[in-house]
C-alpha positions in Angstrom: -30.3 70.6 20.0 -29.9 67.5 21.8 -31.1 65.3 19.1 -28.1 66.2 17.0 -26.4 64.0 19.4 -25.8 60.1 19.1 -24.2 61.0 15.5 -27.5 62.2 13.8 -25.8 65.3 12.7 -22.7 63.9 11.0 -25.1 61.3 9.4 -27.3 64.0 7.9 -24.0 66.1 7.1 -22.8 63.0 5.4 -25.9 62.5 3.2 -25.9 66.1 2.2 -28.9 66.8 4.5 -27.1 69.3 7.1 -29.5 72.2 6.3 -32.5 70.1 7.2 -31.0 69.3 10.7 -30.4 73.2 11.0 -33.6 74.1 9.9 -35.5 71.6 12.3 -33.4 72.6 15.2 -34.0 76.3 14.6 -38.0 75.3 14.5 -37.9 72.8 17.5 -35.9 75.4 19.4 -38.8 78.1 18.8 -41.6 75.8 20.5 -41.8 75.6 24.6 -41.4 72.0 25.9 -44.6 70.4 26.7 -44.6 67.2 29.4 -44.5 64.3 27.5 -47.7 62.8 29.9 -49.6 66.0 28.5 -49.5 64.3 24.9 -49.8 60.7 26.1 -51.7 60.0 29.1 -51.6 56.2 28.9 -47.6 56.6 29.4 -46.3 55.4 32.9 -45.5 58.2 35.2 -42.0 57.1 35.6 -41.5 56.6 32.1 -42.9 60.2 31.2 -40.6 61.6 34.0 -37.4 59.9 32.9 -38.3 61.3 29.2 -38.9 64.8 30.5 -35.8 65.1 32.6 -33.7 63.7 29.5 -35.0 66.6 27.3 -34.9 69.2 29.8 -32.0 71.6 28.8 -31.4 72.6 32.7 -31.3 69.2 34.5 -27.8 68.1 33.2 -29.6 64.7 32.8 -28.8 64.3 29.3 -27.3 60.8 28.5 -24.1 60.4 26.5 -24.9 57.8 24.4 -27.8 55.7 23.0 -27.1 53.1 25.4 -27.3 55.4 28.4 -30.4 56.6 26.8 -31.8 53.0 26.8 -30.6 52.4 30.2 -32.3 55.5 31.8 -35.4 54.5 30.1 -35.4 51.0 30.7 -34.7 51.8 34.4 -38.0 54.0 34.5 -40.3 51.1 33.4 
């Protein structure tokens, strides 16, 4: 699961909550992705597209760090 990147999974493991991350990941993986703009119409189209590309499993556009994600989102505005 991509959300487990940026050290979140390790932090949950260290806090004794690793089962929470695994349960969340299994649940999240069961739901088909919905374009973010379908949920929040007021979001600027360029930002919505950047978010959707980042979350898409097939685009290869996954940022490798929190700062890269921040840059991607700022550039979309």
